[in-house]
Each structure stands twice: as structure tokens, then as C-alpha cells.
C-alpha positions in Angstrom: 11.6 15.3 -1.5 9.8 18.2 -3.0 6.0 18.3 -3.0 6.1 17.5 0.8 2.8 18.1 2.5 3.0 18.4 6.3 6.1 16.3 6.5 4.9 13.7 4.1 6.9 13.0 0.9 5.0 12.2 -2.3 7.0 9.5 -4.1 7.2 8.6 -7.8 9.1 6.0 -9.7 11.7 8.8 -10.3 12.4 9.5 -6.6 11.4 6.3 -4.7 14.8 4.6 -4.7 16.6 7.8 -3.8 14.3 8.5 -0.8 14.9 5.0 0.5 18.6 5.3 0.1 18.8 8.8 1.6 16.9 7.7 4.7 20.0 5.8 5.9 19.1 4.2 9.2 15.7 5.9 9.5 12.7 3.7 8.7 10.5 4.8 5.7 6.8 4.3 6.0 5.1 4.4 2.5 1.3 4.7 2.2 0.1 3.3 -1.2 -3.3 5.1 -1.7 -5.8 6.5 -4.2 -7.8 9.7 -4.0 -11.1 7.8 -4.6 -10.5 5.2 -1.9 -12.6 5.6 1.3 -10.3 3.8 3.7 -7.4 5.8 2.2 -9.2 9.0 3.1 -9.4 7.8 6.7 -5.7 7.1 6.7 -4.6 10.4 5.1 -4.9 12.6 8.3 -3.1 9.9 10.3 -0.3 9.7 7.8 0.0 13.5 7.9 0.1 13.4 11.8 2.9 10.8 11.6 4.8 13.0 9.2 4.9 15.8 11.8 5.5 13.5 14.8 8.3 11.5 13.3 10.1 14.3 11.5 13.8 13.7 11.7 13.3 10.1 13.1 11.5 8.4 10.2 10.5 9.3 6.6 6.7 9.2 6.0 5.7 9.1 2.4 2.8 8.4 0.0 2.4 6.8 -3.4 -0.7 7.5 -5.5 -1.3 4.1 -7.1 -3.3 5.7 -10.0 -0.4 7.9 -11.0 2.4 5.4 -10.1 0.9 2.1 -11.3 4.3 0.5 -12.2 5.7 1.3 -8.8 2.6 -0.2 -7.1 3.0 -3.4 -9.2 6.7 -3.6 -8.4 5.9 -3.8 -4.7 2.9 -6.2 -5.2 0.3 -3.7 -4.0 -3.0 -5.2 -5.0 -5.3 -3.6 -2.4 -5.3 -0.1 -0.9 -4.5 1.3 1.4 -1.3 -0.7 1.7 1.4 0.6 4.1 4.9 -0.8 3.7 7.8 0.0 6.1 11.3 -0.1 4.8 14.5 -0.2 6.8 17.8 0.3 5.0 16.0 -0.1 1.7 14.4 -3.5 2.6 10.7 -4.1 3.3 10.4 -5.0 7.0 6.6 -4.7 7.5 3.4 -4.5 5.6 -0.3 -3.8 6.5 -3.2 -4.0 4.1 -6.2 -1.9 5.0 -6.5 1.0 7.4 -4.5 -0.1 10.5 -5.2 3.1 12.5 -2.7 5.4 14.1 -1.6 2.8 16.7 -1.0 0.2 14.0 1.2 2.5 12.0 3.1 3.7 15.1 3.7 0.1 16.0 5.1 -0.5 12.5 7.5 2.5 12.7 8.6 1.8 16.3 9.2 -1.9 15.4 11.4 -0.8 12.5 13.3 1.7 14.7 13.9 -1.0 17.3 15.2 -3.4 14.7 17.5 -0.7 13.3 19.2 -0.4 16.7 20.1 -4.0 16.9 
């Protein structure tokens, strides 16, 4: 996961599947964003905070939809920001629009609780 910024992995079509596989039982929160998107700019510092707070417990990552359009299409991302949480490589939660820190924490914690069952 090179190009990490403050605990946040920047994913591409080349490393996306590997990051999901390498996460094992840890949930992976992926923020699909664009540099020009206003709500995405609101989400960015929250995503960075989560990268630090959940280090070792979850993988926090971002996908730039302008640079990784085929990856966005593969996951049906039509609006941004879209945040998808994966557990064991499968999508377990999705939020479209800026959900705020509490919303993202709830998604991660929900996936962590599911993973323990």
C-alpha cells in the first residue's frame, strides 16, 4: 500500500483486489472521491482521521474516480462521495454522500462486529 497518506491507502485497479485480500478479517473502508467534489473535500480530513484511529484494526482507503474510472464502474459508483465497506472481500455496507465521522465509524464498527460472529 505505497502512497499511503496519514494511514490512508490510495487504491488503483492494480492493487485494489490485493488490498482487500491482504486485509484478512479487518474491514476495509473505501472512499470513492474526486478532487473537484465539494462534499469529498469535507470527507477527506475525516477519512484521514479514521486512517490514524483505526490503524491495525481496519484498512482505510481512497479511490480517485477520475483516475480509476473502470474501478468505480465495477463497483457501481455513480455519485460521490461513495463509501463502501468490505469484509473478507465482500461489500457489507455503502453510503452515498458525506455521512460524517459518526456515520463512517458506525460502518466500520458494524463490519468489525459482523466479523466477530
